[in-house]
RODO-2510 file (C-alpha; in nm, 4 decimals, decimal comma):
residues 563
     n   res          X          Y          Z
     1     m     0,0000     0,0000     0,0000
     2     k     0,1270     0,3441    -0,0906
     3     l     0,1719     0,6068     0,1815
     4     t     0,2028     0,9826     0,1707
     5     g     0,5308     1,1543     0,2444
     6     a     0,3900     1,2687     0,5797
     7     q     0,2972     0,9114     0,6721
     8     i     0,6344     0,7824     0,5562
     9     l     0,8173     1,0387     0,7692
    10     l     0,6456     0,9110     1,0826
    11     k     0,6984     0,5472     0,9842
    12     c     1,0697     0,6199     0,9391
    13     l     1,0866     0,7820     1,2828
    14     e     0,9290     0,4702     1,4303
    15     k     1,1890     0,2569     1,2510
    16     e     1,4614     0,4710     1,4110
    17     n     1,3046     0,4000     1,7543
    18     v     1,2097     0,7643     1,8064
    19     d     0,9591     0,7749     2,0908
    20     v     0,9148     1,1530     2,1203
    21     m     0,9667     1,4682     1,9201
    22     f     0,9321     1,8309     2,0167
    23     g     0,7651     2,0748     1,7828
    24     f     0,5339     2,3560     1,6831
    25     p     0,2864     2,3290     1,3920
    26     g     0,2362     2,5506     1,0885
    27     g     0,0973     2,5443     0,7370
    28     a     0,4004     2,3775     0,5787
    29     v     0,3850     2,0799     0,8186
    30     i     0,0100     2,0507     0,8689
    31     d     0,0012     1,7255     0,6708
    32     i     0,2524     1,5735     0,9130
    33     y     0,0564     1,6961     1,2132
    34     d    -0,2568     1,5405     1,0623
    35     e    -0,0861     1,1998     1,0850
    36     i     0,0787     1,2348     1,4290
    37     p    -0,2265     1,1086     1,6288
    38     k    -0,2052     0,7807     1,4340
    39     s     0,1659     0,7351     1,5099
    40     s     0,3413     0,5838     1,8110
    41     v     0,5757     0,8838     1,8213
    42     e     0,4696     1,1220     2,0965
    43     h     0,4667     1,4915     2,0105
    44     i     0,5331     1,7546     2,2764
    45     l     0,4002     2,0970     2,1833
    46     v     0,6424     2,3694     2,2871
    47     r     0,5641     2,7413     2,2992
    48     h     0,8498     2,8570     2,0752
    49     e     1,0546     2,6703     1,8158
    50     q     1,3772     2,7486     2,0011
    51     g     1,2291     2,5520     2,2902
    52     a     1,1750     2,2560     2,0548
    53     i     1,5356     2,2332     1,9371
    54     h     1,6789     2,2854     2,2869
    55     a     1,4444     2,0193     2,4299
    56     a     1,5502     1,7743     2,1571
    57     d     1,9129     1,8596     2,2362
    58     g     1,8606     1,8031     2,6105
    59     y     1,6892     1,4719     2,5382
    60     a     1,9874     1,3681     2,3253
    61     r     2,2467     1,4677     2,5864
    62     a     2,0635     1,2903     2,8681
    63     t     1,9973     0,9673     2,6762
    64     g     2,2783     0,9455     2,4233
    65     q     2,0112     0,8933     2,1560
    66     v     1,9171     1,1167     1,8631
    67     g     1,6783     1,3985     1,9563
    68     v     1,4120     1,5067     1,7067
    69     c     1,2229     1,8302     1,6525
    70     l     0,9605     1,9313     1,3956
    71     v     0,8843     2,2893     1,2875
    72     t     0,7237     2,4723     1,0005
    73     s     0,8856     2,6736     0,7210
    74     g     1,0125     3,0312     0,7287
    75     p     1,0128     3,1747     1,0825
    76     g     0,9543     2,8294     1,2281
    77     a     1,2826     2,7127     1,0775
    78     t     1,4767     3,0309     1,1515
    79     n     1,3665     3,0177     1,5152
    80     t     1,5584     2,6911     1,5511
    81     v     1,8894     2,8257     1,4171
    82     t     2,0335     2,9251     1,7564
    83     g     1,9508     2,5792     1,8929
    84     i     2,0981     2,4070     1,5875
    85     a     2,4191     2,6070     1,6287
    86     t     2,4202     2,5126     1,9984
    87     a     2,4012     2,1420     1,9131
    88     y     2,6606     2,1806     1,6387
    89     a     2,9116     2,3512     1,8693
    90     d     2,8792     2,0717     2,1267
    91     s     2,8514     1,7783     1,8805
    92     i     2,5011     1,6724     1,9837
    93     p     2,2996     1,4287     1,7647
    94     v     1,9737     1,5982     1,6641
    95     v     1,7551     1,5595     1,3550
    96     i     1,5539     1,8682     1,2660
    97     i     1,2550     1,8270     1,0343
    98     t     1,1466     2,1559     0,8768
    99     g     0,8529     2,2154     0,6488
   100     q     0,9081     2,4002     0,3233
   101     v     0,6787     2,5665     0,0715
   102     p     0,5740     2,3545    -0,2322
   103     r     0,8566     2,2966    -0,4781
   104     a     0,6990     2,5147    -0,7469
   105     l     0,7121     2,8129    -0,5104
   106     i     1,0719     2,7725    -0,3925
   107     g     1,2703     3,0793    -0,4933
   108     n     0,9595     3,2905    -0,5563
   109     d     0,9532     3,4705    -0,2182
   110     a     0,6451     3,2727    -0,1199
   111     f     0,4706     3,3213     0,2137
   112     q     0,6868     3,1813     0,4958
   113     e     0,9644     3,0829     0,2565
   114     v     1,3326     3,1063     0,3446
   115     d     1,6349     2,9202     0,2156
   116     t     1,6509     2,6888     0,5158
   117     v     1,9281     2,4742     0,3697
   118     g     2,1393     2,7793     0,2907
   119     i     2,0827     2,9397     0,6305
   120     t     2,1681     2,6253     0,8261
   121     r     2,4547     2,4948     0,6141
   122     p     2,7251     2,6526     0,8375
   123     c     2,5774     2,5108     1,1605
   124     t     2,4691     2,1585     1,0640
   125     k     2,6736     1,8468     1,0117
   126     h     2,4708     1,8031     0,6938
   127     n     2,1367     1,9152     0,5578
   128     y     1,8959     1,8071     0,2855
   129     l     1,6201     1,9550     0,0731
   130     v     1,4030     1,6602    -0,0317
   131     q     1,3253     1,7179    -0,3996
   132     d     1,1125     1,4092    -0,4581
   133     i     0,9248     1,1503    -0,2545
   134     s     1,1560     0,8791    -0,3929
   135     e     1,4449     1,0354    -0,1959
   136     l     1,2679     1,0700     0,1385
   137     q     1,3343     0,7330     0,2996
   138     s     1,7029     0,7146     0,2078
   139     v     1,7508     1,0772     0,3168
   140     l     1,5986     1,0078     0,6595
   141     k     1,8116     0,6949     0,7002
   142     q     2,1229     0,8959     0,6172
   143     a     2,0162     1,1809     0,8455
   144     f     1,9987     0,9598     1,1547
   145     y     2,3192     0,7782     1,0600
   146     l     2,5078     1,1047     1,0158
   147     a     2,3674     1,2567     1,3338
   148     r     2,4826     0,9723     1,5584
   149     s     2,8015     0,8445     1,3923
   150     g     3,1576     0,9772     1,3872
   151     r     3,1596     1,3175     1,5509
   152     p     2,7853     1,3562     1,6168
   153     g     2,5939     1,6663     1,5208
   154     p     2,2664     1,8149     1,4019
   155     v     2,1258     1,7138     1,0628
   156     l     1,8381     1,9034     0,9022
   157     v     1,5821     1,7650     0,6574
   158     d     1,3805     2,0294     0,4702
   159     l     1,0568     1,8765     0,3409
   160     p     0,8389     2,0652     0,0893
   161     k     0,4665     2,0566     0,1488
   162     d     0,3836     1,8881    -0,1830
   163     v     0,6412     1,6121    -0,1200
   164     q     0,4588     1,5402     0,2061
   165     q     0,1477     1,4760    -0,0061
   166     q     0,3078     1,2534    -0,2716
   167     l     0,2520     0,8769    -0,2598
   168     i     0,5048     0,5921    -0,2597
   169     e     0,5491     0,2412    -0,1200
   170     f     0,7051     0,2233     0,2257
   171     d     1,0469     0,0560     0,2002
   172     y     1,2818     0,1889     0,4653
   173     p     1,6492     0,0932     0,4105
   174     e     1,7920    -0,1525     0,6625
   175     d     2,1384    -0,0018     0,6505
   176     v     2,3226     0,2878     0,4963
   177     s     2,6504     0,3306     0,3127
   178     m     2,7862     0,6670     0,2040
   179     r     3,0936     0,6596    -0,0162
   180     s     3,2126     1,0042     0,0938
   181     y     3,1595     0,9477     0,4663
   182     k     3,3584     0,6754     0,6393
   183     p     3,4506     0,7846     0,9934
   184     t     3,7476     0,6043     1,1470
   185     k     3,6336     0,4059     1,4482
   186     k     3,9238     0,1797     1,5374
   187     p     4,2622     0,3189     1,6399
   188     h     4,5891     0,2364     1,4688
   189     i     4,7538    -0,0136     1,7020
   190     g     5,0978     0,1340     1,6330
   191     q     4,9809     0,4703     1,7645
   192     v     4,8279     0,3044     2,0704
   193     r     5,1591     0,1360     2,1498
   194     k     5,3376     0,4690     2,1099
   195     v     5,1096     0,6086     2,3791
   196     v     5,1856     0,3154     2,6114
   197     k     5,5574     0,3743     2,5620
   198     l     5,5154     0,7423     2,6396
   199     l     5,3215     0,6528     2,9549
   200     k     5,6011     0,4255     3,0734
   201     n     5,8583     0,6986     3,0273
   202     a     5,6477     0,9793     3,1720
   203     k     5,6726     1,1090     3,5267
   204     k     5,3868     1,3579     3,5209
   205     p     5,1034     1,2353     3,2963
   206     l     4,7619     1,4008     3,2879
   207     f     4,4298     1,3114     3,1254
   208     y     4,2506     1,6090     2,9717
   209     t     3,9030     1,4923     2,8763
   210     g     3,6166     1,6501     2,6849
   211     g     3,2628     1,5865     2,5739
   212     g     3,3761     1,3185     2,3297
   213     v     3,4287     1,0790     2,6211
   214     i     3,0635     1,1153     2,7174
   215     t     2,9307     1,1095     2,3614
   216     s     3,1213     0,7895     2,2840
   217     g     3,0216     0,6197     2,6093
   218     s     3,3846     0,5636     2,7089
   219     h     3,3596     0,6799     3,0700
   220     e     3,4207     0,3291     3,2075
   221     e     3,7425     0,2887     3,0097
   222     l     3,8611     0,6344     3,1177
   223     t     3,7833     0,5617     3,4827
   224     w     3,9721     0,2319     3,4689
   225     l     4,2768     0,3935     3,3101
   226     g     4,2808     0,6842     3,5535
   227     k     4,2475     0,4695     3,8624
   228     e     4,4572     0,1688     3,7606
   229     l     4,7420     0,3767     3,6193
   230     n     4,7168     0,6424     3,8926
   231     i     4,6866     0,9316     3,6465
   232     p     4,5179     1,2588     3,7495
   233     v     4,2242     1,3709     3,5353
   234     t     4,1029     1,7176     3,4440
   235     s     3,8017     1,7941     3,2298
   236     t     3,6451     2,0552     3,0098
   237     l     3,2990     2,1839     3,0954
   238     m     3,1528     1,9417     2,8410
   239     g     3,3412     1,6452     2,9868
   240     l     3,2226     1,6776     3,3482
   241     g     3,0844     1,3443     3,4686
   242     a     3,3036     1,1285     3,2444
   243     f     3,5353     1,0645     3,5417
   244     p     3,3871     1,0577     3,8941
   245     g     3,3931     1,4117     4,0303
   246     d     3,4329     1,2881     4,3881
   247     d     3,7475     1,0830     4,3160
   248     d     4,0802     1,2004     4,4605
   249     l     4,2391     1,1844     4,1156
   250     f     3,9885     1,4274     3,9674
   251     l     4,1206     1,7838     3,9658
   252     g     3,8075     1,9581     3,8447
   253     m     3,7579     2,1694     3,5368
   254     l     4,0523     2,3389     3,3659
   255     g     4,0677     2,6644     3,1745
   256     m     3,9423     3,0192     3,2236
   257     h     3,7383     2,9323     3,5339
   258     g     3,9139     2,6068     3,6074
   259     a     4,0495     2,4844     3,9371
   260     y     4,3959     2,5998     4,0435
   261     a     4,5238     2,2414     4,0652
   262     a     4,3934     2,1572     3,7167
   263     n     4,5575     2,4560     3,5514
   264     m     4,8852     2,4035     3,7367
   265     a     4,8824     2,0364     3,6389
   266     v     4,8429     2,1280     3,2717
   267     n     5,1323     2,3716     3,3003
   268     n     5,3636     2,1197     3,4684
   269     c     5,2730     1,7816     3,3172
   270     d     5,5185     1,6054     3,0865
   271     l     5,2537     1,3996     2,9036
   272     l     4,9075     1,5351     2,8217
   273     l     4,6519     1,2813     2,7016
   274     a     4,3682     1,4785     2,5403
   275     v     4,0633     1,2605     2,4843
   276     g     3,7551     1,3836     2,2995
   277     a     3,8440     1,7494     2,3500
   278     r     3,9194     2,0256     2,1010
   279     f     4,1601     2,2680     2,2755
   280     d     3,9217     2,5637     2,2580
   281     d     4,0309     2,9096     2,3673
   282     r     3,8525     2,8957     2,7048
   283     v     4,0629     2,5899     2,7901
   284     t     4,4039     2,6811     2,6532
   285     g     4,4347     3,0475     2,7450
   286     k     4,7377     3,1827     2,5595
   287     v     4,8107     2,8985     2,3200
   288     d     5,1885     2,9566     2,3128
   289     t     5,2088     2,8829     2,6863
   290     f     4,9665     2,5900     2,7005
   291     a     5,1194     2,2681     2,8421
   292     p     5,4720     2,3965     2,7662
   293     n     5,6528     2,0906     2,9038
   294     a     5,4252     1,8191     2,7669
   295     t     5,4265     1,5692     2,4894
   296     i     5,0665     1,5922     2,3683
   297     v     4,8580     1,2929     2,2615
   298     h     4,5242     1,3779     2,0989
   299     i     4,2547     1,1124     2,0664
   300     d     3,9562     1,2241     1,8574
   301     v     3,7182     1,0744     1,6030
   302     d     3,7283     1,3955     1,3998
   303     p     4,0624     1,4300     1,2169
   304     t     3,9947     1,8002     1,1467
   305     s     4,0078     1,8710     1,5221
   306     i     4,3635     1,7396     1,5496
   307     q     4,6399     2,0001     1,4996
   308     k     4,3666     2,2654     1,4654
   309     n     4,4509     2,4832     1,7660
   310     v     4,7493     2,3168     1,9332
   311     s     5,0444     2,1238     1,7906
   312     v     5,0100     1,7554     1,8734
   313     h     5,2945     1,5040     1,8933
   314     v     5,0912     1,1815     1,8702
   315     p     4,7579     1,1997     1,6861
   316     l     4,5199     0,9087     1,7311
   317     v     4,2152     0,9278     1,5043
   318     a     3,9485     0,6950     1,6409
   319     d     3,6290     0,6720     1,8373
   320     c     3,7229     0,7491     2,1987
   321     k     3,5697     0,4274     2,3287
   322     s     3,7651     0,2113     2,0845
   323     a     4,0856     0,4044     2,1483
   324     l     4,0608     0,3897     2,5286
   325     a     3,9620     0,0229     2,5155
   326     a     4,2728    -0,0493     2,3090
   327     l     4,4857     0,1546     2,5487
   328     k     4,3360    -0,0368     2,8395
   329     k     4,4115    -0,3707     2,6731
   330     e     4,7733    -0,2743     2,6058
   331     t     4,8356    -0,1394     2,9573
   332     e     4,6541    -0,4287     3,1275
   333     a     4,9225    -0,6585     2,9930
   334     t     5,1880    -0,4552     3,1797
   335     l     5,0209    -0,4487     3,5228
   336     g     5,2239    -0,7413     3,6500
   337     d     5,5657    -0,6029     3,5620
   338     f     5,5236    -0,2238     3,5783
   339     d     5,4259    -0,0354     3,8931
   340     w     5,2140     0,2492     3,7604
   341     a     5,1148     0,3777     4,1050
   342     e     5,4760     0,4006     4,2172
   343     s     5,5878     0,5583     3,8915
   344     y     5,3505     0,8550     3,9253
   345     g     5,3248     0,8706     4,3052
   346     d     5,5263     1,1908     4,3526
   347     w     5,3324     1,3653     4,0761
   348     v     4,9961     1,2736     4,2259
   349     e     5,1073     1,4090     4,5635
   350     q     5,2232     1,7334     4,4022
   351     v     4,8873     1,7763     4,2288
   352     k     4,6985     1,7066     4,5505
   353     g     4,9154     1,9650     4,7204
   354     w     4,8033     2,2295     4,4720
   355     a     4,4421     2,1341     4,5388
   356     k     4,4931     2,1793     4,9139
   357     e     4,6853     2,5021     4,8677
   358     h     4,4133     2,6670     4,6564
   359     p     4,0855     2,4744     4,6658
   360     l     3,7715     2,6012     4,4987
   361     t     3,6363     2,8379     4,7599
   362     y     3,4524     3,1627     4,8261
   363     i     3,4271     3,4170     5,1076
   364     d     3,1254     3,3382     5,3229
   365     d     3,0341     3,6288     5,5495
   366     g     2,7646     3,4223     5,7219
   367     e     2,4825     3,6578     5,6265
   368     d     2,4459     3,7011     5,2503
   369     i     2,3390     3,4065     5,0393
   370     k     2,6368     3,3216     4,8232
   371     p     2,5503     3,1534     4,4913
   372     q     2,8241     2,8956     4,5461
   373     y     2,6568     2,8010     4,8755
   374     v     2,3275     2,7383     4,6941
   375     v     2,4975     2,5035     4,4454
   376     e     2,6739     2,3232     4,7296
   377     k     2,3381     2,2719     4,9012
   378     i     2,1844     2,1369     4,5802
   379     y     2,4668     1,8823     4,5660
   380     e     2,4308     1,7886     4,9342
   381     i     2,0553     1,7376     4,8996
   382     t     2,0727     1,5374     4,5761
   383     k     2,3982     1,3568     4,6672
   384     g     2,4864     1,3944     4,3007
   385     d     2,1880     1,1864     4,1926
   386     a     2,0195     1,4397     3,9646
   387     i     2,0363     1,5702     3,6103
   388     i     2,1609     1,9282     3,6146
   389     a     2,0935     2,1693     3,3313
   390     t     2,2356     2,5194     3,3347
   391     e     2,1809     2,8463     3,1618
   392     v     2,4901     3,0445     3,0562
   393     g     2,7062     3,2806     3,2588
   394     q     2,8065     3,2831     3,6233
   395     n     2,5352     3,0313     3,7127
   396     q     2,6896     2,7884     3,4642
   397     m     3,0401     2,8229     3,6056
   398     w     2,9296     2,7852     3,9674
   399     a     2,7307     2,4742     3,8696
   400     a     3,0478     2,3368     3,7089
   401     q     3,2693     2,4195     4,0056
   402     f     3,0612     2,3368     4,3121
   403     y     2,8484     2,0399     4,2027
   404     k     3,0303     1,7059     4,1739
   405     y     2,9265     1,5101     3,8656
   406     t     2,9876     1,1421     3,9251
   407     k     2,8108     1,0022     3,6187
   408     p     2,8077     1,0915     3,2488
   409     n     2,5061     1,2538     3,0807
   410     t     2,4084     1,4366     3,4000
   411     l     2,5237     1,7879     3,3061
   412     l     2,3385     1,9572     3,0211
   413     t     2,4971     2,2881     2,9308
   414     s     2,5776     2,4965     2,6240
   415     g     2,9550     2,4886     2,6218
   416     g     3,0665     2,5931     2,2757
   417     l     2,8060     2,8499     2,1748
   418     g     2,7156     2,9721     2,5237
   419     t     2,3429     2,9995     2,4585
   420     m     2,1422     3,1862     2,7196
   421     g     1,7986     3,0265     2,7535
   422     y     1,9266     2,6769     2,6748
   423     g     1,8966     2,5206     3,0186
   424     f     1,5222     2,5177     3,0869
   425     p     1,3984     2,3614     2,7597
   426     a     1,6955     2,1207     2,7673
   427     a     1,5849     2,0179     3,1163
   428     l     1,2356     1,9501     2,9797
   429     g     1,3840     1,7155     2,7206
   430     a     1,5783     1,5321     2,9903
   431     q     1,2736     1,5135     3,2180
   432     r     1,0695     1,3595     2,9355
   433     a     1,3433     1,1000     2,8876
   434     f     1,3686     1,0238     3,2614
   435     p     1,0321     1,0972     3,4240
   436     d     1,1399     0,9541     3,7601
   437     k     1,4650     1,1536     3,7826
   438     l     1,5113     1,4833     3,9600
   439     v     1,5986     1,7381     3,6895
   440     i     1,7198     2,0814     3,7995
   441     d     1,7936     2,3893     3,5901
   442     i     2,0474     2,6119     3,7662
   443     a     1,9715     2,9508     3,6156
   444     g     2,0470     3,3199     3,6268
   445     d     1,7778     3,5843     3,6390
   446     g     1,8819     3,7018     3,2915
   447     s     1,9056     3,3676     3,1117
   448     i     1,5852     3,2216     3,2518
   449     q     1,3794     3,4931     3,0837
   450     m     1,5007     3,3865     2,7383
   451     c     1,2773     3,0777     2,7164
   452     i     1,0503     3,1176     3,0201
   453     q     0,7411     3,0608     2,8006
   454     e     0,8285     2,6891     2,8093
   455     m     0,6932     2,6843     3,1645
   456     m     0,3583     2,6231     2,9956
   457     t     0,5101     2,3235     2,8160
   458     a     0,6314     2,1902     3,1507
   459     v     0,2932     2,2316     3,3186
   460     c     0,0855     2,0903     3,0309
   461     n     0,3080     1,7845     2,9942
   462     k     0,3552     1,7261     3,3681
   463     l     0,7328     1,7676     3,3480
   464     p     0,8299     1,8586     3,7075
   465     v     1,1564     2,0376     3,6320
   466     k     1,2937     2,2463     3,9184
   467     i     1,4385     2,5877     3,8273
   468     v     1,6757     2,7381     4,0843
   469     i     1,7438     3,1012     3,9951
   470     l     2,0651     3,2472     4,1370
   471     n     1,9129     3,5934     4,1277
   472     n     2,1749     3,8665     4,1610
   473     g     1,9899     4,1324     3,9637
   474     f     2,2618     4,1446     3,6969
   475     l     2,3770     3,9823     3,3768
   476     g     2,6438     3,8514     3,6064
   477     m     2,9262     3,7334     3,3833
   478     v     2,9226     4,0454     3,1663
   479     r     2,9064     4,2572     3,4842
   480     q     3,2095     4,0704     3,6206
   481     w     3,4109     4,1608     3,3101
   482     q     3,2905     4,5194     3,3363
   483     e     3,4077     4,5275     3,6980
   484     l     3,7491     4,3754     3,6332
   485     f     3,8384     4,5202     3,2928
   486     y     3,6064     4,8190     3,2244
   487     e     3,6278     5,0206     3,5480
   488     k     3,2856     4,9064     3,6710
   489     n     3,1023     5,0654     3,3814
   490     y     2,7905     4,8549     3,4306
   491     c     2,6264     4,9484     3,1015
   492     s     2,3057     4,7500     3,0315
   493     t     2,3865     4,4691     3,2735
   494     c     2,1652     4,5702     3,5662
   495     m     1,8528     4,3507     3,5763
   496     d     1,6739     4,4994     3,8776
   497     a     1,3624     4,5436     3,6652
   498     q     1,2438     4,1855     3,6509
   499     p     0,9202     3,9914     3,6967
   500     d     0,8045     3,8492     4,0266
   501     f     0,9203     3,4940     3,9580
   502     v     0,6943     3,3447     4,2261
   503     k     0,3842     3,5035     4,0761
   504     l     0,5069     3,4117     3,7290
   505     a     0,5320     3,0454     3,8277
   506     e     0,1840     3,0568     3,9761
   507     a     0,0444     3,2287     3,6637
   508     y     0,1591     2,9284     3,4605
   509     g     0,0114     2,6833     3,7102
   510     a     0,3501     2,5933     3,8579
   511     v     0,4849     2,6474     4,2106
   512     g     0,7045     2,9387     4,3190
   513     y     0,9310     3,0017     4,6180
   514     r     1,1479     3,2957     4,7123
   515     v     1,4488     3,2734     4,9457
   516     t     1,6037     3,5845     5,0993
   517     e     1,7631     3,4374     5,4147
   518     k     2,0568     3,1983     5,4218
   519     d     1,9098     2,9719     5,6888
   520     k     1,6073     2,9100     5,4659
   521     v     1,8023     2,7909     5,1604
   522     e     1,8300     2,4217     5,2442
   523     s     1,4772     2,3758     5,3777
   524     t     1,3233     2,5568     5,0807
   525     l     1,5226     2,3547     4,8300
   526     r     1,4209     2,0294     4,9987
   527     e     1,0562     2,1329     4,9935
   528     a     1,0753     2,2431     4,6307
   529     f     1,2466     1,9240     4,5153
   530     a     0,9716     1,7157     4,6791
   531     v     0,6918     1,8889     4,4840
   532     d     0,5616     1,6850     4,1906
   533     k     0,5118     1,9907     3,9699
   534     p     0,7337     2,2393     3,7879
   535     v     0,8880     2,4775     4,0419
   536     i     1,0738     2,8078     4,0361
   537     v     1,2937     2,8844     4,3376
   538     d     1,4012     3,2488     4,3281
   539     v     1,7113     3,2747     4,5497
   540     r     1,8301     3,6304     4,6117
   541     v     2,2069     3,5920     4,6165
   542     t     2,4932     3,8391     4,6651
   543     k     2,4671     4,0950     4,3860
   544     e     2,8321     4,1444     4,2898
   545     e     2,9852     3,8022     4,3486
   546     n     3,2515     3,6954     4,0984
   547     v     3,3534     3,3571     3,9562
   548     y     3,7057     3,2615     4,0633
   549     p     3,9589     3,1388     3,9680
   550     m     3,9635     3,3439     3,6493
   551     v     4,2229     3,3531     3,3739
   552     p     4,1922     3,6861     3,1885
   553     a     4,1475     3,6570     2,8119
   554     g     4,4842     3,6165     2,6399
   555     a     4,6700     3,5202     2,9580
   556     s     4,8339     3,1855     3,0296
   557     l     4,6658     2,9310     3,2571
   558     t     4,9042     3,0071     3,5427
   559     e     4,8010     3,3754     3,5511
   560     m     4,4888     3,3077     3,7566
   561     l     4,2952     3,5652     3,9537
   562     l     4,2096     3,3942     4,2831
   563     v     3,9660     3,4661     4,5653
***
């Protein structure tokens, strides 16, 4: 029996084991929406298309599966661009289905027509304009394959309205082969053995891990190597949770707002093993002074990331899981005749000394509510057993510094693009994936207003996400830079004019709390986390608190501003 393009789209999603998609209807996708009630794929109606792409992204990060969103043509598609760029920057597997005007109208400035493929080409892994119904099934198969394989990323499928109405037999491909796309999965064994040799000769090795460890599911291999070989581990923001954050060998995050011990370890190590990380500017500081004494090994599935920002001595192009598994196998064979713990013992003690000398800390005057204190209390209450989403800015950095991530896929944050408004809809995607998990969005009073309309999505779909606003009445991170580098010229960063967040929560049918006294923080958080509804907790924190350590832009990692 022949099916329409709209019906085939939903059948293909079912074949890809998609159980939910996030979207917003419109004229160019009305045929698809007409078929959704007959499909097993659940549709969650958001209140803005940016919410749809961020929710799909959060679902993907929390589950490791491909997230899906569906929007209409023109403004529906353009409203997803920020979210697509967010997923692209962080290598998150998302498939975006956009409606398009009928083929005969493309290029004629039709109502709600834009060149979606052209607009999104720079921020997608790949994109397609489906020109005929005969292409649809193979295009969708390729889209999901591309999104999840190699270095993952967003893939967009632009589907004209008349193609949705064409008829064809359903025959979804069982597998896919693309001549021009063959990502390298397995490592070259010669390169792996080079790394083992370097490890044996090293005195001060250090793992520097990124989001690729989490994306590839190689956290177990990393944890084994770190613990068995007695090698300290530092992480990018995107890599938090890949190695247990409460382990003595974990130094915390490195980079601009990284821990003192982590940055000092990078500066003094003689062997740096970079795994699934891309040496971005917030990590390296001044590139010329980054890891000056180290032989650098770079493990990454994307060959274009290697030698891109930093010169690498031993490149290892492979999926992180395969590469670390091979490294584990090669080092396991040496456990009987090589004492790894003894070999690196002095180095580990030196690194621990740095951590004791300058731990992550803040000045607590006993009266004001410090934002770091709030994050610490969230960790104490949850014992690390929660999914944390963040917005972008100071709230994001404090969530990275003062919450210990012991498992992968438990921190959802926009690392590469730094998208304000990301955290709340991403949390909704995670909550849909794990309805029995506590999901918390640690937010700022500026960022939370970017996508606050999704509170209606949360209420309507019974997604009990908890929003904890670290409300300092400023766009805090920009204000911090203005304080430190622009003589406190606080231009356009004061956010004193803001809604009553408690009343706002109640207006949406959610629950609101406000905390103004330090001794009420813990009890209010406990009460809020126990409520089986979406909640906003508005915590009035110190207004001009800064994130430390801080490496000024262009400085080396050792030039840290400390508390």
